[in-house]
N, C-alpha and C positions, 0 to 999 in steps of 0.2 A: 349770194350764190345759193341755188336751190340744191336739193339732195341729188337730182339727176346730173347737174352740171359738175359736181365734185367727182363723179365717176367717169367723166368724159375721156380723160387720158388713159385711165385704167382699162376702159372698154377697147380702145385702140390697141393697147399692148396685149390684152387678152385675146383679141381677134387674131393676133400674130403668134399666139402661144408663147409670149415673152413675159408674162406676168407670173410671179412665183411668191411663195411665202405667205406672210400674213395679209398682204394686199390682195393676193389672189383669193384667199379664203373669204376676206371681207366682201369682195366683189361678188363672189359666187353666192354668198348668203343674201346679198342685196338682190341679185338676179332672181333668186328663188321666189321673192315676193313682189317683184316689180315688172309688170308686163311691158311698160314703156321702155325700160332699159333692155329687156330681152329683144324687143323689136329693133331697137337701135343696134344691138350686137349683130343680129342677123343681117341688117342692112350694111353694116361695116364689113362683114365677111363677104357679102355679095359684091360690094364695091371693090374689096381687095382682090377678088377673083378676076374682075374685069380689068382693074387697073394694073394687075400684074403683067398684062400683055403689053403695056407701054414701056418705052425704053428709058424715059427719064421723067422727072416731075419736079415741082417746086420744093423748096426747103421746108421741112416740117417745123411746127412750133417748137421753140427751144426746149420747153419742159419735157415734151414727149420724146424728142430726139435724145436728150440727155439720159432719160430713164431707159430708153431702148439700148443705147450704147453701154450703159452700166450693166444691163442684163446680159448683153453679149460678152462683156469683159469678164463676167463670172464663169464663162464656159472654160474648161481645161484647154490649155494651149501647149504645143510642143516648142522647145527651144530651137533657136536657129541652128541649122546644120551647115557643115563646111561644104558639102557637096551641093551643087546647084539643083540636082535632082532630089525630089522628095521620095524617101523610101516608101515602097508600096504599103508597108504596115502603118504609115502615118496618114494615108489618104482618108481614113475614117475620121481623123481630127481636122484635116484641112477642108474637106468638102463642106462641113457645116458653116465654115467662114464664108465660102463663096455663096452659099444659100442665104446666109444672113445679110450679105452685102446687097443682094437683090431685094430682100424684104425691107431694107431700110428705105428704098425708093417707094415701095408699096405703102409703107407706114406713113411716109410723108404725104402721099396722095390721099390716103384714108383720113389722116388728120385734117387735111385741107378741106375735104368734103364735109367733115363734121363741123368745122368752123363756119363754112359757107351756109350750112343748114341753120345753125344757131343765128347767124347774121340775118338770114332771110326771114326767120321767125320773128326777130326783133323788129325788122322793117315792117312786117305785116301788122304787128301790134301797134307800131307808131302810126301807120296809115289809118287803122281803125279809130285810134284816139283822135286824130286830126279830123276824120269824118264826123265823129260824134260832136267834137267841139264846134265845127262849122255849122252843123245842124242846130245846135243850141243858139249860136249867134244869129242864125237866120230867123229863128222863132222870136228872139228878143227884138230884132230889128222890125219884124212884122208887127209886134205888139206896140212898139214905140210909134210906128207909122200910123197905126189905128188911133192911138191917143191924139197924135198931132192932127189927124183928119177931123176927129170929133171936136177938138178945141177950136179949129179954124173953119169949121163948116159954115156955110152961108146961113143955114137954117138953125144954127146952134142956139138953144134956149138956155139962158142962164137963170137958175132958180135958187134963191136963198131959202134954206130950210131952217126954221126957228122953232124952239120949244113952245108948247101951248102955255105952260107955266114954268117960269125960270127965275133964278136969282142971279145977281151980278157975280162974276162975269158970265154971261149967258152962253149956253151951248149954241153953236152955229154950224150950219152945213150949207154947202153950195153944190148944186147939181148942174152939169152941162150936158144937155141931151140933144142928139141929132136923130131926127125921125128917119131921114133918108138912109143913114148908115147904120141905124139901130145901135148907135154908140152912146155910152153914158160914162161920164167921169163924175164921181161924187167925193167931195173932201169935207171933213168935219173937224171941229176943234172944240175944246172945253166940254167934252162929253162927260157925263157923270159915270162913276164906276158901276158895274153891273152886279147883280146877285150871282151866286154860284150857278153854273150850268145854264146861264142865260146869255143872250147876244142881242144886239140891235139888228133889225131887218129893215131894209129900204124897200119902199113900195112905189111903183109907178101906177098912178090912178088915171086911166084913160078917159077920154070924153064919153065913151060908151063902154060898158062891160065891167067885169070884175077887176079888182086890183091885181097887178102883175108883180110877183116877187122880183126884186132887182138887186139882191145881194145881201148876205149876212156878214156882219163885221163886229169886231170888238175894239174899243179904244186902247191905245198904249198908255203908259204911265202918265203921259202929259195930257191925256184926254183927246188925242188926235186919232183919226181913222181915215181910210180911203177905200173906195170901191171903183175898180177900173174895168169897163167893158164887160159887165155881166151878160150872160146869154139872155137876149130879149127877142121876142117875135118882131119881125120887120114891119115897118109902116104904122106903128101905134102912135096916135096923136095924144100927147100927154096933157092932162089937165092939171094934175097936182102930184107932188112927191111927198110921201109921208114916212115916218119912222115909228116902229113899235118895238116893244121888247118881247122876244120870242125864245123858245128853246134853242140851244146851241146849233142844232141841225137845221133851224129855220122852220117856217110854216107855209102852207099853201094859201092860207087866208089870214088877214091881220087879226091879232089879238088886241082887243081894246084894253086900255085907252091908247089913243095916238099921242106920242110924247113930243113929236116935232112934225111940222107940216109947212109946205111951201107951195104956192100957186104959180103956175106957168104964166108966160106973157111978158 
């Protein structure tokens, strides 16, 4: 429960002028520094003025009703009299009871309005969360579809990328590239650990032109790594895939020497 919700019942009673003592002082101190609760109080008072015109309403929440009835019970009451008529001097005590009876119905309706508002706000938050979750799932499905298209493309080129110099077990990489879809999936294993602030960078070397950066990656503790669908210009005909060691942020041109290379075909 947040700090505003704990004053929900007190705001209803305060709007009806039925809150007293320490609870009234605590609420007034909170209202002095809380614009949100002041707006809620004005809305409750406005709702009360409109709802007072109705003849009946639903039962109020149990806690609010009990607190209102307790507040009414603390008002001074006259004992029963033998005569059926109430002496004129007692009307000043009787009239507040008739007024209170009418305000009980108003309190019930105000409390109902407050509950409906909180319920609608929760529904709005739930709807936003579901929308966000659906959007994330749509993105994941789109990425999975792109991977599947690259792996099953008729023109998919399978390239094994091996180190220029290596010891057993050798590092190994496999690139699957689709020129038509500009899709690339690269998987590597047994990669050697990197120096501090360094990373491996994959390069697509075309038939003509300069090498194209195709993703920066670091191996995990087992020496494995993956690059999936890096941003590539469309329609490039790949001749070779190569790997160099670059700064963590990557480079626009390969830094020699090339540590792994694989030819297409």
